[in-house]
N, C-alpha and C positions, 0 to 999 in steps of 0.2 A: 273736608276735602276728599276723603275716601269715597263718600257718597257721590260727590260731584264728578269724580273720575269715572265712577261706575256708570253715571248717566251719560257722560261723554262717549264712553266706549259702546254704549248701546245705540248703534247706528240703525236707522230704519232699514228693514230687509225689503228687497225688491220682490213684490208679489207678481207671480206669473200672469195673473188675471189683468194686471195693468198693461202688460205687453199685448195680450189679446185685444184689449180695448183700443189701444193705439192703432193696431193693424186694422181693425174694423173701421175706426174713424178715418184713417187714410183712404180706404176704399170708398167710403161714403163721400168724402170730399172730392175725390176724383170724379165720381159719378155726377155729383151736384154741379161742380164748376165746369165740367165738360159738357154740360147740358143734358146729361143722361136722364135726369128726372124731369127737366123742363120740357124736353122734346116729347115726352109721353103725355103732356097735359093738353088741354083744349077740349071745348064742348063738342060732343058727338052730334053730327048732323047727317043729312042724306044728300046724295048727288042732286036730286031734283031741287031741294031747298037751296043748295049751293048755287045752282044755275040761276035761281031767282035773284040771290044776292049779287051775283056777277052781272046779270043783265041790268040791275039797278045802279051799277057803278060803285058798289060798296067794297069791292075786293081790291086790295092793293097788290098782293102777291100770292101766287100759288106754288107750293113746294110739292113735287111728286117724289115720294120717298120709296126707294127699292121697287118702283114700278107697280105698287099695289095700294099705297096710301097717299091721300092728298091732305096737305095742311094749309089752311086758309088764314091769311093775314089781312084784316080789314084796314080801310083808310082811317085817318084820324077823325074825320067827320062822322063816319059810320060808327066808330067806337062810342061816340057820345050819344048816339040815339038809344032810346030806351030798350028796344029789343035786343041790343048787343051789349048792354052795360054789364050783364052778369058774366060775360066772357072775359072781362078785363083782369080780374084778380083771382083766377082759378088755380094759380100755381102755389103749392105749399112751400117749396124751397126757393131761395133766390137763385137766379141764373144770369150768367153773362150774355147769353144768347137770347134773341127775341122769342117770345112765347106765342104760338099760334092761337087764334081765336076759335077756330073750328077745325075739326078733322073728320075724315070719313074714308071708307075703303070703297074702291070702284071695281068694276069687272075687267073688261078688256081695255088695255091702255090706249090702243089705237083709236077705238071708238070714243073714249073719253077725251083724248086730245082733239079729235075732230069736232066734238060738240063744243068744247071750250073755245077753240079757235073761231068757230062760226059765230058764237055769241060776242067775242071780242071784236070781230070784224064788223058785225052788224051794228053794234052800238058804239063803234069807234072808241074803244077803251084803251087805256095805257097799262092794263094789268100785266104784271110780269109772270112768266111761267118758267119755273126753275126745277131742275132735276137733281136729286140728291141720292147718294148711295151710302148707307150707314153700316158700320161694323161694330159690334160689341166686343172690343178687344179683350177686356178683363173677363167678361163672361165666357168667351171662347177659351181663354187661358185656364180659367178655373175648371171648366168642363174637361179639358185635356188633362189637367193635373189630378182630378178627382180619382180616377181608377188607381193611379200609382199610390195616392195617399191611403186609400182603402186597403190595398194589398200590403203595404208596409205596416199599417196599423194591425191588421190581422196577424201578420208574421210576428210582430213584437208581442202581441197578446199570447199567442201559442207558445213562444219561447219562454215567456215569463212563467206560464203555467208549468211547462216541462222542467224548468230550472228551480222549482220549489214554491211557486205561487206567491201571490201577494206583491205589493209594490215596494215594501220596505225590506231592509236587511240585505246582507251581502248576497244571499242566494236568490233574492227576488229580482235583481236586475240582470238583463241579458248578458252584459259584459262582465258581470261579477260572479258568473257561475263557478269559476275556479277558486273563489274565495272560501275561507274556512267558515264553517257553520258553528264554531265553538262559541258558547256563551261565556262572556267575561264577567266574573264576579269581582266587584270592587272590594278591596280589603277593608275599607272604612265604613261601607254601607251594607253590602249584601251578605257577607259571611258572618253570621251570628252564632253558628254551631261551634261548640268547643268540646274538649275531651270529657267534660263533666256530663255532657248529654249522651255520651257513649258508655253504657253500662257493660260490665264484663270485658271480654277481649283484652285481658291484661297484657298478655304476651305480644299481641298485635299492636297495642297502643305503645308499648315500649319501643318497638321497632320503628314505628312512624314518628314517635316523639324525637327520635334521633335525626330524622329528616327535617323536622321543624327546627331543631338546633342547628343543623347545617345551614339552613337558610337565614336564621337569625344571627348566628355567631360563626360565620365561616372561618374567620381567622383562628378560632380555637382549634380547628382540625388541620387547616392548611399550614399552621405554624410548625406542626410536627411532620409535615410532608404528606399528609393524607389528602385524598381527593374526594370531592363531593360526589356521591353516588348519582348515576344517571337516572335510575328509575327503580320503582318497587312494584311488584305484581301481587295484588291481593287475590288469593284463591280460596274458594270455599263454597259450600252449598248455598242455594238461594235463600235469601232472607236473613243471613247471619250478620248483616251490618257492614258490608264492604263499602257501599256508596256512602253510608253515614260516616264511616271512618274517614273517607276522603274529604267529606265536608268539614269534619272536625279538624283535619290537617290544615285546610284552607283558613278556617277561623283562627287557629292557633298561630299559624306562621305569619299572618298579616301581610301577605304578598298577593299580587294578582293571581287569579285562579281561573284557568280556562277549562270548562267542562263540556264534554260532548260524548256521543255514543259512537261505537265502532261503525254502525250503519250509516252515520252522517257522511262518511267518506265515499260511500258507494253511490254512484249515479249512472244513468243510462248512457252518458257520453263518455267516450274513451279518453283517458288521461285526466279526468276531473279529480279522481281520488288522489293521485300523486300531486296534483296542483294544490289541492286543499291541505295536504300534509305540509307542503313547502310553505304555504301562506300561514298555517297555524304556528309553525316553529319560528317563522319570521316575526310574527306578532309577539310571541312569547319572549323571543330574544330582545326585542325592543323594550319590553317591560321587565326584563330580568332584574333581580331574581324573581322567578315565577314558577308556577306549578301547572302542568297539563294533566287533566284527569280524563282517561278514555275508558268509559264503561262498556262492558261486553266487548272486549277487544278481540274475542274469537271471531267476530264478524269479518275482520280483515286479517287477523293473525293466524289463520288456519295454515297448517303445514302445506308448503308448495308442492304441487304435483300430486296431492292426495285429496282433491276435492271429491265431494260425494258423487258428482256427475262428470263422467269423462267427457272431454272435449268442451268444457265450459269456457266462458270468457276469461281472459287473463287479466282483467281489470283489477281484481282483488290482489293478484300477485304483484302487479305494477305498484299498487298502493302500498303493499307490504314492503317491497324493495325500497321505496322512497322513505318509508318509516324507519327501516333499518339504517339507511344512510344518514338520516337526520339525527338518529339517536347516538350513533357511534360511527362516524365516517371521517373524511378529511376535514370537513367543516363542522367540527364538533361544537355544539352549543354550550356555552358556559352558563352556570347558575340557572339552568332550566331543568327541573326534575319532572319526570314523567311517572304518574301513578296510573295503574291500569287495574281493572277488576274483571274477573271471569269465573265461571263455575265449570269451565271445560278446559282446564289447563293441559289435559292429555292430548288435545288436537292442535295445540299451538306449535308454530315452527321452532325448531331447535335453535336457529340463528337468532330468533327474537328472545329466547330464554337465556342466552349465554351471559356471563358476567361482562360488564361494560355497557350493556343495554339495560336489562333488568338485573341490577346487581344483587337484589335480594327478593326472595319470594316469601311472602307472609301468608301462612295458612290461617284462615279465619274459620274455626271449627264451630260446630253446634255447641251452645253453652251447656255447662254442667249445672248441677243443682245450686251451687253458690252463685254462679253468674246469672242463672235464671232469676234468683231472688233480687239481684241488683237491677235486672231489666224490669221486673215487676214494679220495683220501687219507682223507676223512672216513669213508667206508663200509668201508674196509679196516682201520680201527683194531681192531674186535672180532674180525677173522679171524686165524687162525693161518696165515700165508703164508710162502713161501720168502723168504729174505733177498735173493736175487738177482732178485726180481720187478721188472720194469721198468714203472713206472707210466706213463711217457711213451708206451710202446708200447701200453698198454691204452687210453689216451686217444685215440691216433691210430686205433685199431681200432674205435672206437665213434662215427663221425660221425652227427650227427642224433639222438643219444640224449639224452633228458631226464634230470633228476636221479633221477626215479623209475625210469627204465629202468636207470640205472647201479646203483642200489641192488638192483634185481632181478638184474642180471648178477652182482654180488658174492655175493648169496644163492645163486643157481643154481650158481656156481662152487664154493661151499662144500659144497653138496649133492652135486655130481658127485664132488668129492674124497672125501667121506665114503662115497659109494656104492662107490668104487674101493678103499676101505680105506687111503687115504693119511693121513699125519699132518700134512701141511701142504698148502695150496692153491698150485699152481704155475701157470705161464704157460699150459700146455695146457688146464688146467681152465677158465680164463677164456675161451680161444678156443672151447672146446666150449660154454660157457654162452652166448656171443654167437651161435654157430650155432644153438643150441637156441631162443633168443628170436626170432631173425630168421627162421629157416627152419622151425622146428618140431622135433618129436621124430623121431629116426631110426627108420626102419621097415625094418630089414635083412631081416626075414622076409616082406616083401611079395612076392607071386608075380608075376614079370615074365619074359616069354619072352626068349630070346637075341636075337631080331630086334628086340624093343622096346628091350632094353638097348643094342643097337648103335645104334639110331636116337637114343636119348637121349645116348649118348656123342658122336656126331657133332654133335648139336644144341648141346651144351655146348661142345664143341671149336670150333664155329663162332663162338660168342660170344667165346671166349678169343682166337681168331685175329684176328677183326676188331678187337676192342678193342686188341690188341697193335700192329696196323698203323696205327691212327688216332692223330693227335697229341693231340686234346682228349678222347679217351675216358678214363674212369677207369681207373687202373692195376689190374691183376688181383691178387687176394690168393690165391684158391684156387678150384678147380673140383671138383665132386663129382657122381657119378651114383648116390650112395646116396639112396634116397627119403626125403624129409623132409616131414612134414605132408601137404599135398595135391599137392606137386610130386614128380616122378620124378628130378629133378636140379637143381642150382643152381650159380651162379657168384657168388663174392663179390668185390666191388670196393672200393677205397678212394677214394671220390670226393674231389676237391679242394674245400675249403670256400671258395666264392666268394661275394662280396657282390653282384656283377653278373655276368650271363651273356651272352655274345655268341652270335649266330646260329650261327657255325661250331661252337661247343662243343655247342649243342643238337643240331645235325645229326649230329655225330660220335657223340653218345650214342644217338641214334635209329638210326643205322646199326649200331652195336654191338649194340643190342637186337634188330635184325632179322637179326643174323648167324646165329642158331639156325635159323630157317626157311630162310634162304639156303643154309646147309650141307646141309639135307635136300634141297633142290632140286638142288644141285650134285652130291651123291654118289648119291642114290637117284632123282633126277628125279621126285620126288613129295613132297608136303607132308602134314603131319598137324595134329591139333588141339593139339599140345604147345606151340604158340606163343601160347596165349591171353593169358597175363599180359604177354608181350612186346608183343602187338598193343594191349592195353589201355593200356600205358604210352606207346607211341609215338603213339597216337591222342590221348591227353590232351595230350602235349607239342606235337603239331602244332596242335591246336585252340587251345592257349594262345598259340602263336606268332602265329596268324592273328587271333584275336578278343580277346586280352588285351594282348599286348606290342607289337602293331603291327609285326611283323617280316616281313610279306608285302608284296611290291611291288605285287601286283594289288589287294589290299584297301586298302593304304595305311596311313598313320599314324593309324589309328583304333583305339579300344578300346571294347569293349562290357562291360567289367568295372565293377561298381558296388560301391565300397568300403563304402557305407552299408548294404548288405544289403537295401535296400528292393525291389530287383528280384525278390526271392524271392516277394513277394506279388502280383506282376503276372502277367497271363495273356497278355500280348502280347510279342512279340520287339521289341527296339529297332532292328531293321533290316527291310528289305523282303524279299519273297520272292526277288526277283532277286539281292539281296545274299546271301541264304541259300544260293542255288545256287552263287554265286561262292565263298563260304566253304567249302562242302562240296567243291567241285572243287579248290580250293587245298590243302585238307588232304590229299585223296587224292593230288594230284600230289607233295606234299612227301614223303609216306610211300613212294610208289612209286619216287621218285627215289633215296631212301636204300636201298631194297630192292635195286634194280638195281646200286647202288654196292657193296653187300655181296656180291652174287653175283659181280661182276667181281673183287673182291679175293680171294675164295675160289677162283675158277677159276685165278687167277694163282699161288696158293699151295696147290693141291690136294694135292700130295705131302706138304707139311708138315702140312696139316690132317689127312690120313689118319694120319700118324705120331703126331700128338698124340692123336687119337682112340684109336689102338691102345694107347698108354701109359695113357690114361684107363680103357680097358676092363680093362687088366691090374691097375692099382693102385687104381682106383675113386676116388681122390683125388689131384689133382696141384696143385702150387704154382708160384709164380713161377719157381723155379729150373728146372723142367721146360721151361717155355716158352723160357727163355734158352738152354738146350741145343739146342733145335730151331731157334729163330728168331734167336738171337743177341741182343745188347743192343738195346733200343729206340733208334731213330735220333733220337727227339725228346728223350731224356734227355741234356741238355748237362752234361758234367762240370764246366764252369766255373760253371754255375748252382748245381749241387749244392754246390760248394765255397763259393760265396758264402753260401748258406743256412746251412751249417755254421758259417761264420765269424760270421754274425749271431747264431746260437744261442749260440756261445761268449761273444760280447760281452754278450749278455743275462744269462748266468749270472754273468759277472764283475761286472756292475752290481748284481745282487741280492746277491752276497757283500759288495760294498763297502757297500751300504746296511745290511746286517745288522751289519757291523763298526762303522759309525757309530752 
């Protein structure tokens, strides 16, 4: 019975081509039965031949049409004669009007009438002479209508292209330009992502998990008088998983999920953005409980009156005003939660950030070493890797990498292994992938002179030597003089992940960065342009020490950093010219002091620096082991400290095993 009901409900849909066919058939019928086709038939002849037929008494009637064409109708007897039999059935379509046997065009009407009348009179004939004036009503009507049809068609085509292109979708139709462009994900079919697919982000997952609980079990919170939050704003650097977290919320909540970008509201027509906001919340309310996810909300949520270009269009502000009203106005939407993501929270309007609109702001930070391990485990699942691959080692080798960067590392490692013809991805492939992403593609065929190569080797050996001698400098991983990207050589370090940084640590890092130029000065007694990136790095660090962190004794405990981002729109400095001179002098003094410190270190270890550079010239790539052979173990690496760290790590593993057993 169920199948029968389904078949009954499947009514045949009306195809628009049937309508076009019916209209064409009607026009053909009108032409046929009004004699339109019949009148145009008849065997072509000449006026002289016609006069011969007329003089022989074979013509019954002559029709003169529009004073230029003559149609000849023969008598019954003449039609039976052999010369005229072929003219009897020359009509393709049936017609209700008589069909002429012959037709021809003549010149001057007056002369033609005179000749015909003379022949009729001389031969005493009963031939009838008739005058007809024909008008093609439908043809004239269509010709009149054609320009208007063309103009309307062109207008519709242009408006469709301007409103988003294509014939389908809400944005493709000319009268639907104000409709929302949000893509609706069905909770039963489309949303497959869950929190299991999101590695790391433990704090962020806890916050959004509560939103999922609000939507699944609202009575649990409303019974105590609590209100469902209006929205949550995901803030963090690019690639940290904000969009992925929103997809996981949709998959876990099992409710309709509207996804769109902030730029989807912006259109060239005035008022379209506000209209799309209204339509979006109307659709979400109809399907409540539901979630709206607006990615890159800073496209429309920028602080009002502080646009980058003065005098710009107010369309974004109108859109933002409508969004503010929809999120928390008189017509508040119930059971509609708004998730938004941005990496520019400092430029958002304060009215958008207040409680009641975005009740909670969730900061999605770069992953630490433990979270990077979890992210690696997710992205390593589809790869064919060696069983002995150490994921902890990979997590430690990628400090500062976001989730997107780690996904890229895994993909690059697989491509490198495939390029080398391997059947599994190993540790070296991952190290090569990290080098490829950080430093760029190797350029072994780059033309470089022996003198330049020697200068690069001493430059990189200078970095390695100074960093090895300093306590707070990042430990070295490897040094290479193989050109990569735009650089002729590079040194890889494994920086310690610190939450706070002391001045001594910053100064040691600056001294290590200046070790390359200092080595050139010590060995060759001249410097080159090869230290550009090093100088850029230390200048930024020194300026941050003086103007941001207040680590300069001369300037004092002052900061000129503005976390709100409003200083970007100002044209004046927050300090006087005298203070500006003091800041510049202090930055210069800090950098020069560390440069002289690096020179002194390298002069005291000139023989070891030279030995290291010669090894680097020979092998092109050196590792931590090579430095230990030349310099010995670092004096700052305390064995007791290492033992304590190992003990803590073992204790953590034991606790995890215990939890799993429970």
